C-alpha positions as CSV (number, residue, x, y, z in Angstrom):
1,M,0.0,0.0,0.0
2,T,1.1,3.6,-0.5
3,D,2.2,5.7,2.4
4,F,1.4,9.4,2.5
5,S,3.7,12.1,3.7
6,L,2.8,15.3,5.5
7,Q,5.0,18.3,6.1
8,V,4.8,19.4,9.8
9,E,6.4,21.9,12.1
10,K,6.7,21.8,15.9
11,R,4.5,24.2,17.8
12,S,6.4,26.5,20.1
13,S,3.6,26.2,22.7
14,A,0.8,23.8,23.3
15,G,-1.3,26.8,24.3
16,S,-1.1,28.4,20.9
17,K,-4.5,29.7,19.9
18,G,-6.0,27.3,17.4
19,R,-8.1,30.0,15.7
20,H,-4.9,32.0,15.0
21,L,-3.3,28.9,13.4
22,R,-6.3,28.2,11.3
23,A,-6.5,31.8,10.1
24,A,-3.0,31.3,8.8
25,G,-4.0,28.1,6.9
26,L,-2.6,25.8,9.6
27,V,-4.1,23.0,11.7
28,P,-3.0,22.2,15.2
29,A,-2.2,18.6,16.0
30,V,-0.6,16.3,18.5
31,V,1.6,13.1,18.1
32,Y,1.6,10.5,20.9
33,G,2.2,6.8,21.5
34,G,5.2,4.5,21.5
35,N,8.2,5.2,23.7
36,D,8.2,9.0,23.1
37,G,6.1,11.7,24.8
38,T,3.4,13.8,23.3
39,Q,4.5,16.3,20.8
40,T,2.5,19.4,19.6
41,I,2.8,20.2,15.9
42,Q,1.1,22.2,13.1
43,L,0.5,21.4,9.5
44,G,-0.9,23.0,6.3
45,V,-4.7,22.6,5.9
46,R,-4.5,22.3,2.1
47,E,-2.0,19.4,2.2
48,L,-4.0,17.7,4.9
49,D,-7.3,18.0,3.0
50,R,-5.7,16.6,-0.2
51,T,-4.3,13.7,1.8
52,L,-7.7,13.0,3.4
53,E,-9.4,13.0,0.0
54,K,-7.0,10.3,-1.2
55,G,-7.7,8.0,1.7
56,G,-5.2,9.3,4.2
57,A,-7.7,9.0,7.1
58,T,-7.3,5.2,7.1
59,S,-3.7,4.9,5.8
60,L,-0.2,5.0,7.1
61,L,1.4,8.4,7.1
62,Y,4.9,9.8,7.5
63,L,5.2,13.1,9.3
64,V,8.3,15.0,8.1
65,G,9.8,18.4,8.7
66,P,13.0,20.5,9.0
67,D,12.7,20.4,12.8
68,F,10.7,17.1,13.2
69,P,12.1,13.6,12.8
70,K,10.5,11.3,10.2
71,T,7.7,9.6,12.1
72,R,5.3,6.9,10.9
73,V,1.8,7.5,12.2
74,L,-1.9,6.8,11.8
75,I,-4.7,9.4,12.3
76,R,-6.5,8.5,15.5
77,E,-9.0,11.3,15.6
78,L,-10.1,14.2,13.4
79,Q,-12.0,17.0,15.1
80,R,-14.2,18.9,12.6
81,H,-16.3,22.0,12.8
82,P,-20.0,20.9,13.3
83,V,-21.3,23.1,10.5
84,R,-18.4,23.9,8.1
85,R,-16.8,20.5,8.5
86,N,-13.3,21.9,8.2
87,V,-10.6,20.1,10.3
88,L,-10.0,21.8,13.7
89,H,-7.5,19.4,15.2
90,V,-5.7,16.1,14.5
91,D,-4.5,13.4,16.8
92,F,-1.7,11.2,15.3
93,V,-0.6,8.0,17.0
94,R,2.9,6.6,16.3
95,V,3.2,3.2,14.6
96,A,5.9,0.5,15.2
97,A,6.8,-1.7,12.3
98,G,6.3,-5.0,14.1
99,Q,3.4,-4.1,16.3
100,K,-0.2,-5.0,15.3
101,I,-2.7,-2.1,15.0
102,V,-6.5,-2.0,15.2
103,M,-8.0,0.3,12.6
104,A,-11.5,1.0,11.2
105,V,-11.4,0.5,7.4
106,P,-14.2,1.5,5.1
107,L,-16.2,-1.1,3.2
108,H,-16.5,-0.8,-0.6
109,V,-19.2,-2.7,-2.6
110,V,-18.1,-4.3,-5.9
111,G,-20.0,-6.3,-8.5
112,Q,-23.6,-6.4,-9.4
113,A,-26.2,-8.4,-7.4
114,P,-28.4,-10.5,-9.7
115,A,-31.3,-10.1,-7.2
116,T,-31.7,-6.5,-8.4
117,E,-33.2,-8.0,-11.7
118,F,-36.2,-9.2,-9.6
119,G,-36.9,-5.8,-8.1
120,A,-34.7,-6.1,-5.0
121,V,-32.6,-3.2,-3.7
122,L,-29.2,-3.5,-2.1
123,L,-28.9,-2.1,1.5
124,Q,-25.5,-1.5,3.0
125,N,-25.9,-1.6,6.8
126,V,-22.3,-1.1,7.8
127,D,-19.8,1.5,6.4
128,S,-16.6,0.2,8.0
129,L,-15.1,-2.6,10.1
130,E,-12.4,-2.6,12.6
131,I,-9.5,-4.9,11.6
132,S,-6.2,-6.0,13.2
133,C,-3.0,-6.4,11.2
134,L,0.6,-5.3,11.0
135,P,1.1,-1.7,9.7
136,D,2.4,-2.9,6.3
137,D,-0.7,-5.1,5.8
138,L,-3.2,-2.3,6.3
139,P,-5.6,-2.1,3.4
140,H,-7.2,1.2,2.2
141,V,-10.6,-0.5,1.9
142,I,-12.2,-3.9,2.3
143,E,-14.2,-5.0,-0.7
144,I,-17.6,-6.7,-0.5
145,D,-18.4,-8.7,-3.7
146,V,-22.2,-8.7,-4.1
147,S,-22.2,-10.7,-7.4
148,G,-23.4,-13.8,-5.4
149,L,-26.6,-12.2,-4.1
150,V,-29.1,-14.0,-6.2
151,E,-32.2,-14.2,-4.0
152,V,-34.1,-11.3,-2.7
153,N,-33.4,-12.3,0.9
154,D,-29.7,-13.0,0.5
155,R,-27.2,-11.5,3.0
156,I,-23.5,-11.0,3.4
157,Y,-21.9,-11.2,6.9
158,A,-18.4,-10.3,8.1
159,R,-17.6,-14.0,8.2
160,D,-18.2,-14.2,4.4
161,L,-15.5,-11.6,3.6
162,K,-12.3,-12.6,1.9
163,L,-9.8,-10.5,3.9
164,P,-6.3,-9.7,2.6
165,A,-3.4,-11.8,3.9
166,G,-2.4,-10.9,7.4
167,V,-5.7,-9.2,8.2
168,T,-8.2,-10.4,10.8
169,L,-11.4,-8.9,12.2
170,A,-10.9,-7.1,15.5
171,H,-14.4,-7.9,16.8
172,D,-17.1,-10.5,16.4
173,Y,-19.5,-9.2,13.7
174,A,-21.0,-12.7,13.1
175,D,-24.7,-11.8,13.5
176,E,-24.7,-8.4,11.8
177,P,-25.3,-8.4,8.0
178,L,-23.0,-6.0,6.2
179,V,-25.2,-5.8,3.1
180,A,-28.7,-7.2,2.5
181,M,-31.1,-7.5,-0.4
182,N,-34.6,-6.2,0.3
183,L,-37.6,-6.2,-2.0
184,S,-38.6,-2.7,-3.1
185,R,-42.1,-1.4,-2.3
186,A,-43.0,-1.4,-6.0
187,A,-41.9,-5.0,-6.5
188,A,-43.7,-6.1,-3.3
189,H,-46.9,-4.3,-4.4
190,A,-46.7,-6.1,-7.8
191,D,-46.4,-9.4,-6.1
192,D,-49.5,-8.7,-4.0
193,E,-51.5,-7.9,-7.1
194,E,-50.4,-11.1,-8.8
195,T,-51.3,-13.3,-5.8
196,G,-54.6,-11.5,-5.2
197,A,-53.5,-10.3,-1.7
198,P,-55.6,-7.3,-0.5
199,A,-54.0,-4.0,-1.4
200,E,-52.8,-1.6,1.3
201,V,-55.3,1.1,0.1
202,E,-58.3,-1.2,1.1
203,I,-57.0,-1.5,4.6
204,I,-56.7,2.3,4.9
205,S,-60.3,2.8,3.6
206,E,-61.6,0.3,6.2
207,R,-59.9,2.3,9.0
208,R,-61.6,5.5,7.6
209,K,-65.0,3.9,7.8
210,E,-64.4,2.8,11.4
211,A,-63.4,6.4,12.2
212,E,-66.6,7.8,10.7
């Protein structure tokens, strides 16, 4: 997988006003974990945004700078403005080469479900899964192949996934379907008409008579 690099600078004081940094196009951040103490840094918001757009939120990163030693990290937390959604602060955690990490990785649906030909719709119930692996085995995404969903009640569970080598699930997701086929309202209504089942509108009209 590709590692990203971010240019950073040490902050002279942890008490530096975040709004002053952001006004200058910078984002305050901290780096912690491993055998070293917590370090306060700052980095350019444009470079950070570009990295996040390319998947940097769930990828390994290198922090580099003229006064900062090259450090391999993961983004542990992003604090965003509740309305504007711009990044206000970043927490980076140091990563050791031989130490397993736990990371939430996004799920990506691939393929075409044959059940959609019968009027079913695909519902994705889970956006990401937490996995455990060595840093160099960390995938950007986990793919869910839905080409085997033939029936309108088919499901795919975490246990059905083909995970990359060296990657395991960090939790037990056995009973939670990741994606599921569900019959659309239009298709279900068409089935009712074909089988002669009472239409929903008749039930509503009966309730109206009772109300009168």
